[in-house]
C-alpha positions in Angstrom: 16.6 -112.7 45.9 19.5 -110.4 46.1 19.0 -107.4 48.4 21.5 -105.0 46.8 22.2 -103.7 43.4 18.5 -103.5 42.6 16.5 -100.7 41.0 13.4 -100.3 43.2 10.1 -98.4 42.5 7.9 -97.7 45.6 4.4 -96.3 45.4 3.4 -94.1 48.2 7.0 -93.8 49.1 7.2 -90.4 50.6 5.8 -91.3 54.1 5.2 -94.2 56.4 6.1 -97.7 55.4 7.0 -96.5 51.9 9.6 -94.1 53.0 11.1 -96.7 55.4 11.3 -99.0 52.4 13.1 -96.3 50.5 16.0 -96.8 52.9 16.7 -99.9 50.8 19.0 -97.3 49.2 21.4 -97.7 52.1 21.9 -101.4 51.3 23.3 -100.5 47.9 20.1 -100.2 45.9 18.8 -97.4 43.7 15.3 -96.2 44.7 12.5 -94.3 43.1 9.5 -93.1 45.2 6.3 -91.7 43.9 3.5 -89.9 45.6 0.8 -87.3 45.2 2.1 -84.5 47.5 5.0 -82.6 46.2 5.9 -81.2 49.6 6.2 -84.7 51.1 8.4 -85.9 48.2 10.6 -82.9 48.8 10.9 -83.7 52.5 11.8 -87.3 51.6 14.4 -86.1 49.2 16.0 -83.9 51.8 16.3 -87.0 54.1 17.5 -89.3 51.4 19.1 -87.2 48.8 20.1 -90.0 46.5 16.6 -91.3 45.9 14.6 -90.4 42.7 11.1 -88.9 43.1 8.2 -88.7 40.8 4.9 -86.8 41.6 1.8 -88.6 40.4 -1.6 -89.7 41.7 -1.6 -93.5 41.1 -5.3 -93.6 41.9 -5.9 -92.2 38.3 -5.3 -94.6 35.4 -3.7 -91.9 33.3 -1.2 -91.2 36.1 -0.4 -94.9 36.4 0.4 -95.0 32.7 2.5 -91.9 33.0 4.5 -93.4 35.9 5.1 -96.6 34.0 6.3 -94.8 30.9 8.6 -92.4 32.8 10.1 -95.2 35.0 10.8 -97.6 32.2 12.2 -95.0 29.9 14.6 -93.5 32.4 15.5 -96.6 34.4 16.2 -99.6 32.1 17.4 -101.7 35.0 14.3 -101.3 37.1 13.6 -104.8 38.6 11.5 -104.4 41.8 8.0 -102.9 42.0 6.7 -102.3 45.5 2.9 -101.8 45.6 2.7 -99.9 48.9 0.2 -97.0 48.2 -2.8 -97.3 50.4 -5.5 -95.6 52.4 -7.7 -96.7 55.3 -11.1 -95.3 56.3 -13.8 -96.0 58.9 -17.0 -96.6 57.0 -20.4 -97.1 58.7 -22.8 -98.7 56.2 -25.8 -97.9 58.5 -25.4 -94.4 56.9 -26.0 -95.9 53.5 -23.6 -94.5 50.9 -22.6 -91.4 52.9 -19.2 -92.6 54.4 -18.4 -94.7 51.3 -18.6 -91.8 48.8 -17.2 -89.0 51.0 -13.5 -89.7 51.0 -10.8 -91.6 49.1 -11.8 -94.6 47.1 -10.1 -97.5 49.0 -10.8 -100.0 46.2 -9.1 -97.8 43.7 -6.1 -96.9 45.8 -5.5 -100.2 47.7 -6.5 -102.7 45.1 -6.8 -101.4 41.5 -3.5 -99.6 41.7 -1.7 -102.8 42.7 -3.4 -104.8 40.0 -3.0 -102.2 37.2 0.6 -101.4 38.0 1.4 -105.1 38.0 -0.1 -105.4 34.6 1.8 -102.5 33.3 5.2 -103.5 34.7 5.2 -107.4 34.4 6.2 -107.6 30.7 9.1 -105.1 31.4 10.2 -107.0 34.6 10.2 -110.3 32.8 13.1 -109.1 30.7 15.2 -108.6 33.8 17.5 -111.4 35.0 16.0 -111.2 38.5 12.9 -109.3 39.4 10.3 -109.0 42.1 6.8 -107.5 42.9 6.3 -106.8 46.6 2.7 -106.3 47.7 2.0 -104.7 51.0 -1.1 -106.3 52.4 -2.3 -106.4 56.1 -3.1 -108.7 58.9 -6.7 -107.3 58.4 -6.7 -109.1 55.1 -6.9 -112.3 57.1 -9.2 -111.2 59.9 -11.2 -108.1 59.1 -11.7 -105.1 61.4 -15.4 -104.4 60.9 -15.1 -100.6 61.3 -12.7 -100.6 58.3 -14.7 -103.0 56.1 -13.5 -101.8 52.7 -9.9 -101.5 53.7 -10.0 -105.1 55.2 -11.7 -106.4 52.0 -9.1 -104.8 49.7 -6.2 -106.3 51.7 -7.9 -109.7 51.6 -8.0 -109.2 47.8 -4.3 -108.3 47.7 -3.5 -111.6 49.5 -5.6 -113.5 46.9 -4.1 -111.6 44.0 -0.6 -112.2 45.3 -1.2 -116.0 45.4 -2.5 -116.1 41.9 0.2 -113.8 40.5 2.9 -115.8 42.1 1.6 -119.0 40.5 1.2 -117.3 37.1 4.8 -116.0 37.2 6.4 -119.1 38.7 8.3 -119.9 35.5 9.5 -116.3 34.9 12.3 -114.2 36.5 9.7 -112.4 38.7 9.2 -113.4 42.4 6.0 -112.2 44.1 6.3 -111.3 47.8 3.5 -110.4 50.2 4.5 -108.4 53.3 1.8 -108.6 55.9 2.1 -105.8 58.6 0.1 -105.5 61.8 -1.0 -102.0 62.9 1.8 -99.6 62.0 2.3 -96.1 63.4 1.7 -94.0 60.2 -0.8 -91.5 58.9 -2.7 -94.2 57.0 -5.9 -94.0 59.0 -6.0 -90.2 58.9 -6.2 -89.9 62.7 -9.0 -92.5 63.2 -7.1 -94.3 66.0 -6.9 -91.0 67.9 -10.7 -90.5 67.5 -11.3 -94.0 68.8 -9.0 -93.2 71.8 -6.6 -95.9 70.8 -3.2 -95.5 72.6 -1.4 -98.3 70.9 -0.5 -96.8 67.5 1.4 -99.9 66.4 4.9 -100.8 65.4 7.3 -98.4 63.6 7.4 -98.4 59.8 11.1 -99.2 60.0 10.3 -102.7 61.4 8.2 -103.4 58.4 11.0 -102.3 56.1 13.5 -104.5 57.9 11.2 -107.5 57.6 10.7 -106.9 53.9 14.4 -107.0 53.4 14.6 -110.3 55.3 11.8 -111.7 53.3 13.5 -110.9 50.0 16.8 -112.3 51.2 15.3 -115.6 52.3 12.8 -115.9 49.5 9.9 -116.0 52.0 7.1 -115.0 49.7 4.4 -114.6 52.4 5.9 -112.8 55.3 3.8 -111.7 58.3 5.3 -109.0 60.6 4.9 -109.2 64.3 1.3 -109.6 65.6 0.0 -110.0 62.0 1.1 -113.7 62.3 -1.6 -114.1 65.0 -4.3 -112.9 62.6 -2.9 -115.1 59.8 -2.9 -118.2 62.0 -6.2 -117.3 63.6 -7.8 -117.2 60.1 -6.7 -120.8 59.6 -7.3 -122.2 63.1 -10.3 -120.3 64.7 -11.5 -117.4 62.5 -14.7 -116.7 64.3 -13.1 -116.4 67.7 -10.3 -114.2 66.3 -12.8 -112.0 64.6 -14.7 -111.5 67.8 -11.5 -110.8 69.7 -10.5 -107.8 67.5 -14.1 -106.5 67.1 -15.0 -105.9 70.7 -16.5 -102.4 70.4 
C-alpha cells in the first residue's frame, strides 16, 4: 500500500492516537479528522494547519451519514478510512445496570461506528484504484481486562470484523488493516488509570502512528504494537494463564 498521496479520513482524530495518525499529512497525504468537540478540533488545526476538520458525533447514525455525505461530496479522491474513535470505561456488573448505563455507550462508539462507517464508505472506496480501511483494535481484544469488560469485548469484535471484512473485500481494491495497540498514554480511559494508581500510562500515541505507517507500507494486515504482541500470542498459546496475569487485582 502506498503511504503518500492518499486522502485519509480519521475518526476521533483530534486527540490521542487519532491526532498522531493525522500526522500522515507530513508524509505527503491529505488528511481529514472528525470529532465531537469543536475546541479540540480547533486545537488540532492550530498544530497541523493543513488538515481538514469536520465536527460530528459519530456515535449517532444521522451524524455518521452526514459525515459520509460531506466527505464523499468534497473529497472525491478519499481512499483511506481510519476507524479510530473509541472510549473505555470501568464497569462493575455487580452493580447491575448502574455502571453500564451511566456513561458513554462503548458498543455504539467502539463497534457500531466502525461497522456502520465501513458499510457507508466501502462502495465509494471500491471505486478507487487503491484503498484501505484501517481499524484500531487493542491487545485487550485478544486477552480481556476484566475491569473493562465491554471495551475488551468490543475490541475482540473489531478483530473478528476485520478478519471477515478482509476476506469479503479480497478481490476489490480495498485492503483491510488492523492495528493492535497496547496501553497508550491518552485520555481514552477518562482518568481511570490514575484512580487505580497505575503509574505506567503506556506508550506514546506517536508510536502507534509510526507502526500504522509501517503496516500499510509492508501490507501487514494484522499488526500488533509493542507489548500487544504478548497478548496476541498469549491468546493462542496459553490464554488462561495470560488472562490471570493481567487480571491480578
